[in-house]
KETORLO-272941 format. One record per residue (C-alpha): residue number from 1; residue in three letters; x, y, z. Coordinates in nm, 3 decimals, decimal comma. Example, Ala and Ser with C-alpha at 12.3 -4.5 7.8 and 13.67 -1.06 7.14 Angstrom:
// KETORLO-272941
<pt 1; "ALA"; <1,230; -0,450; 0,780>>
<pt 2; "SER"; <1,367; -0,106; 0,714>>
//
This chain:
// KETORLO-272941
<pt 1; "MET"; <0,000; 0,000; 0,000>>
<pt 2; "LYS"; <0,283; 0,235; 0,087>>
<pt 3; "LYS"; <0,452; 0,165; -0,248>>
<pt 4; "LEU"; <0,129; 0,239; -0,435>>
<pt 5; "LEU"; <0,090; 0,571; -0,253>>
<pt 6; "HIS"; <0,448; 0,672; -0,337>>
<pt 7; "SER"; <0,394; 0,576; -0,703>>
<pt 8; "ILE"; <0,077; 0,785; -0,723>>
<pt 9; "LEU"; <0,246; 1,086; -0,564>>
<pt 10; "PHE"; <0,542; 1,050; -0,799>>
<pt 11; "LEU"; <0,315; 1,037; -1,106>>
<pt 12; "MET"; <0,124; 1,343; -0,983>>
<pt 13; "MET"; <0,447; 1,539; -0,939>>
<pt 14; "VAL"; <0,572; 1,441; -1,286>>
<pt 15; "GLY"; <0,233; 1,537; -1,432>>
<pt 16; "LEU"; <0,245; 1,878; -1,264>>
<pt 17; "ILE"; <0,597; 1,943; -1,393>>
<pt 18; "VAL"; <0,504; 1,844; -1,748>>
<pt 19; "TRP"; <0,190; 2,059; -1,729>>
<pt 20; "GLN"; <0,393; 2,360; -1,613>>
<pt 21; "LEU"; <0,646; 2,318; -1,893>>
<pt 22; "THR"; <0,407; 2,255; -2,181>>
<pt 23; "GLY"; <0,056; 2,361; -2,090>>
<pt 24; "CYS"; <0,090; 2,724; -1,989>>
<pt 25; "LYS"; <0,147; 2,995; -2,243>>
<pt 26; "ARG"; <0,235; 3,318; -2,077>>
<pt 27; "THR"; <0,230; 3,675; -2,195>>
<pt 28; "PRO"; <0,582; 3,818; -2,216>>
<pt 29; "SER"; <0,669; 4,131; -2,021>>
<pt 30; "PRO"; <0,620; 4,435; -2,245>>
<pt 31; "PRO"; <0,910; 4,650; -2,365>>
<pt 32; "THR"; <1,004; 4,932; -2,130>>
<pt 33; "GLU"; <1,059; 5,304; -2,158>>
<pt 34; "GLN"; <1,434; 5,229; -2,158>>
<pt 35; "ASP"; <1,382; 5,012; -2,467>>
<pt 36; "ALA"; <1,201; 5,301; -2,640>>
<pt 37; "ILE"; <1,489; 5,536; -2,550>>
<pt 38; "ALA"; <1,735; 5,284; -2,698>>
<pt 39; "VAL"; <1,530; 5,269; -3,020>>
<pt 40; "TRP"; <1,527; 5,651; -3,041>>
<pt 41; "LYS"; <1,903; 5,664; -2,994>>
<pt 42; "ASN"; <1,962; 5,389; -3,251>>
<pt 43; "THR"; <1,749; 5,565; -3,511>>
<pt 44; "HIS"; <1,838; 5,931; -3,440>>
<pt 45; "ALA"; <2,194; 5,925; -3,308>>
<pt 46; "LYS"; <2,333; 5,823; -3,646>>
<pt 47; "THR"; <2,240; 6,156; -3,799>>
<pt 48; "GLN"; <2,371; 6,347; -3,492>>
<pt 49; "MET"; <2,134; 6,634; -3,566>>
<pt 50; "GLU"; <1,932; 6,606; -3,243>>
<pt 51; "ASP"; <1,998; 6,536; -2,877>>
<pt 52; "LEU"; <1,734; 6,361; -2,672>>
<pt 53; "ILE"; <1,620; 6,568; -2,374>>
<pt 54; "SER"; <1,345; 6,331; -2,260>>
<pt 55; "LEU"; <1,133; 6,044; -2,382>>
<pt 56; "THR"; <0,835; 5,937; -2,174>>
<pt 57; "THR"; <0,591; 5,663; -2,254>>
<pt 58; "THR"; <0,230; 5,774; -2,254>>
<pt 59; "ASN"; <0,064; 5,440; -2,321>>
<pt 60; "GLY"; <0,116; 5,089; -2,451>>
<pt 61; "GLN"; <-0,096; 4,829; -2,624>>
<pt 62; "LEU"; <-0,049; 4,456; -2,677>>
<pt 63; "GLU"; <-0,208; 4,308; -2,989>>
<pt 64; "GLU"; <-0,185; 3,981; -3,174>>
<pt 65; "ALA"; <-0,190; 3,972; -3,553>>
<pt 66; "ASN"; <-0,161; 3,641; -3,741>>
<pt 67; "GLY"; <-0,035; 3,474; -3,424>>
<pt 68; "ILE"; <0,241; 3,733; -3,367>>
<pt 69; "LYS"; <0,239; 3,945; -3,053>>
<pt 70; "ILE"; <0,297; 4,316; -3,119>>
<pt 71; "TYR"; <0,340; 4,568; -2,840>>
<pt 72; "THR"; <0,313; 4,933; -2,940>>
<pt 73; "ILE"; <0,469; 5,193; -2,710>>
<pt 74; "TYR"; <0,324; 5,542; -2,743>>
<pt 75; "TYR"; <0,566; 5,813; -2,636>>
<pt 76; "GLN"; <0,634; 6,184; -2,613>>
<pt 77; "VAL"; <0,980; 6,319; -2,702>>
<pt 78; "LYS"; <1,153; 6,643; -2,625>>
<pt 79; "GLN"; <1,467; 6,699; -2,832>>
<pt 80; "ARG"; <1,719; 6,972; -2,906>>
<pt 81; "SER"; <1,872; 7,030; -3,250>>
<pt 82; "THR"; <2,252; 7,029; -3,257>>
<pt 83; "VAL"; <2,277; 7,196; -3,599>>
<pt 84; "GLN"; <2,076; 7,455; -3,784>>
<pt 85; "LEU"; <1,782; 7,288; -3,956>>
<pt 86; "GLY"; <1,621; 7,511; -4,215>>
<pt 87; "ASN"; <1,540; 7,841; -4,048>>
<pt 88; "ARG"; <1,562; 7,693; -3,696>>
<pt 89; "PRO"; <1,892; 7,772; -3,523>>
<pt 90; "ALA"; <2,095; 7,509; -3,341>>
<pt 91; "GLY"; <1,967; 7,455; -2,987>>
<pt 92; "THR"; <1,599; 7,477; -3,083>>
<pt 93; "GLU"; <1,388; 7,244; -2,868>>
<pt 94; "THR"; <1,096; 7,059; -3,020>>
<pt 95; "GLU"; <0,837; 6,816; -2,884>>
<pt 96; "TYR"; <0,642; 6,551; -3,067>>
<pt 97; "GLN"; <0,448; 6,230; -3,008>>
<pt 98; "GLY"; <0,487; 5,898; -3,183>>
<pt 99; "ASN"; <0,488; 5,523; -3,136>>
<pt 100; "TYR"; <0,723; 5,229; -3,170>>
<pt 101; "PRO"; <0,587; 4,882; -3,256>>
<pt 102; "PHE"; <0,781; 4,591; -3,100>>
<pt 103; "GLN"; <0,731; 4,238; -3,235>>
<pt 104; "TRP"; <0,771; 3,934; -3,009>>
<pt 105; "THR"; <1,036; 3,685; -3,122>>
<pt 106; "GLU"; <1,179; 3,378; -2,950>>
<pt 107; "LYS"; <1,474; 3,589; -2,831>>
<pt 108; "GLY"; <1,273; 3,887; -2,702>>
<pt 109; "TRP"; <1,106; 4,200; -2,838>>
<pt 110; "MET"; <1,235; 4,320; -3,177>>
<pt 111; "GLY"; <1,210; 4,696; -3,209>>
<pt 112; "PRO"; <1,163; 4,901; -3,525>>
<pt 113; "ASP"; <1,542; 4,943; -3,532>>
<pt 114; "LYS"; <1,567; 4,561; -3,579>>
<pt 115; "GLN"; <1,744; 4,522; -3,242>>
<pt 116; "ILE"; <1,631; 4,258; -2,991>>
<pt 117; "TYR"; <1,532; 4,382; -2,647>>
<pt 118; "PRO"; <1,523; 4,089; -2,405>>
<pt 119; "GLU"; <1,250; 4,053; -2,148>>
<pt 120; "HIS"; <1,304; 4,236; -1,821>>
//
């Protein structure tokens, strides 16, 4: 009887472990404000025409399209021009709003700059 009880408990534990490993799909942690700042720097720093003063996220939305998870970060940026742009002198500060879509991959979130941002 004792052997049977141990066998049943062992099978239950193995079943729980297998269920945890295969049965539960989880939602990955969304990209962070730091990831959005990294995307901004990767896409704007190459031109070296603007300096980032601040980037704050205003919202975020997780969607699934054709089985692919997409997380869109909505943000507000304040930047300063480092060179004269048109009739705006260097040092002019501008603000704008935008969004960055991140696509979930097996290695983490891929940003619009094609860099992978691992889960936090």
